[in-house]
N, C-alpha and C positions, 0 to 999 in steps of 0.2 A: 726207812720206816722204823727199824728197830730202835734207833736213837730216840726217835720221837715217842715211841711207846715206853721206853725207859724213863724219859722225862715226864711222861704222863702217869707214871706208876701210882702216885698218891691219889690223883684224880680218879683213875680207874678203880683203885682199891676202895674209894669212898662209896662206890655204888654196889660193892660186894658182889662182883660178877659170879655167876654160876655157869653161864654158857658163853663161849667165845668161838667165833667162826672166822675163817679166812677164805676169800675167793681168790683164785689164781695163786695157789700156795707155792708153786715152783718146787724147790727142793725141800720145803717144809721147815726151814730154819726159823721163820717168824712164828708160826703157829706152835712149834715145839718150844721155842723160847717163852711164849706166853703160857703154855701149859706148865712149864717148870716154874715160872715166875709167880703165877697165881695158883697156888696149890688147891687141888680138889675141884677145879672147874672141868666141865665137859667141853671138849674141843672137837670141832668139825672143820674140814677143809675140802676144797674142790679145785680141780684144774682141768682144762680141756685136753691136756696132754697126759696120756696114760703113763709115760715115763716119769713125769713130775709126781704123779700120785704115788707111784712105786717108791720113788726117792723120798717123798714126804714120810711114808710109813717107815722107811729105813732110818731116817733122821730121828723120828720119834722114838724108835726102839733103841737107838744108840744113846739117846738122852734119858732113857728110862721113863718116858711119858706115854700116855695112850691117847689116841685120837681116832675119829672116824673120818675116813677119806674116800672120795668118790671122783671118778672121771665124769665131769659134767660141766655144763654151762651154768654160770651163776651158782645157785646152791642145789640145783637139780633134785636128786631124790630126798634131800633133807627139807624141802620147802614146806611140806605139810607139818612135819614134826616141829619145825622151828618157827611156826607162825607166832608172832609176838613173843618169841622166846629167846632172842639173842641179846645179851648184855653188851658185848663188844664185837663189832663186825669190822674186819680189816680188808682193804682192797687196794692193791697197787696195779691200776688198770693200764691197758695200752693207751697212752695219752698223746702220742705224737700226731699232729695233723697230717692226714694222708687222703687219698681219694677214697670215697665211700666204698667203692667196689673192692679195693684192697683190704679194707677193714673187714668187710663182710666175709671175704674169702678166708681171712686169717682166723676167724672165730668159729669156723666149723670144727667140731670136736675132732681132735687129732687121733686117728686110728692107725694101726700098723700099715694099712694101705696108703694112708695119706703120707706116711713117712717115706714112702718109696718115690715120691715126686722129686724131680731134680732139685738139688740144693736144699731139700727139706722145706720147700716153699710152704708157707702157712705156719709152720712151727715157730720159726724165728719171728715172723711178722706179727704173730699173735701176741708177742710180748710188748710191741710198741705201736702198731698201726691203729690209730684211734679215729679214723675217718675225718670228715670235714670238721675243723676246729679242734680235733682230737677228743671230742666229747661223746662220740657215738656209743661206745660201750659204757662210759661213765654215766650217761643219762639213764641207761637201762638199770644200772645199779642204784642210782638215786631214786628211781621210780619204784624200787622194791623196799625202801627203808621202812615205810609204814607197815608193811606186811611182816617184817622180820624183827624190828627192834622192840624191846620191852618199853614200858613207860619211861624208864630211866636209862634206856640203852644209848650206847655211844657208837658212832661209826667213824672210822679213820680212812681217808682216801688221799692218794697222791695226785696232785695236779701240777701242771706246768704253766708258766706265764701265759702261753698262747691259749690255754683253756679258759682264761679270764676268771680267775678265782673270785674276784669281787662280784661279778655278775652271777656266778654260781651261788654265792652266799645270799645275794639279794633275792634270787628266784626261790631258794629254799626258805628264806624268811617269810615270804608271802604265802608259803604253803605249810607253815607251822613248825619250821625247824630253825634253830640258831646254830651258827657256825663260827669257829675260831681257827685261825692259822696258828698251829702250835710249834711249827718248825719250818725254817727256810734253808734251802741249800742252793748256792749259786756257783756256776762254773762258766767257762767261756762258751759252752754249748747250750746249757740249760739253766733255767731258773725254776727250781722245784719247790713245792709247798706241800706240807702235810696239813690237811684240814680235818678238824674234829667237828662232827655233826651230832646234835641231839635234839630231842623234841623241845619246843618252846614251852617253858612252864608257866608263862604268864597267862592269866585268864582271857586276855584279849587276843591271844594267838589265833591265827587262822586254822581251819581244819587241817589235819595232817595230810601230807602228800599221799595220794591214792595211787598205788602202783598197779600194774596189770596183774590180774589174777593168775597165779602160777598154774600151769597146766599139769 
């Protein structure tokens, strides 16, 4: 993801971003990089793992940048504040096809009690278990784009070949968004794609994707 965002620097800079957010921040390397790369932006991040949130704050401090972080699913406590307010939204979701039950179990917010389960069940799976076709969590993310993105906002999401990126782009196009693959990474095990998503600026575009109302 970081390589793709570096490559996209000029494109992102052209929209003059003021607010950047990352879902599933992990150690906070990506959001801290963005905070440092684009001076003066407000940065927000979330993760369902409390340890990840703590590490993200430490990473930000080590790099001399500030951000607001919260342990939450999707954007949790920031949902109201960031309504139509995010210029750049980044998500590296769990994208590996698995049984839906495994995906659901892995996405429960990771609390200290959950960490006591044998082998940390749920903590590791939350980073890769994507349910049937690997899209269960990603579809929820895509359903929130209209709520969060500004009129010129950009979203970047990681997909694998099994997620059918071409179909994802076609579905989003019908709903008022245009997509581009900005980077590909192939290995013997995975074919990964970084997709950029923005609102379709053409007058004939369909109404934007209507996501579920955040609670």
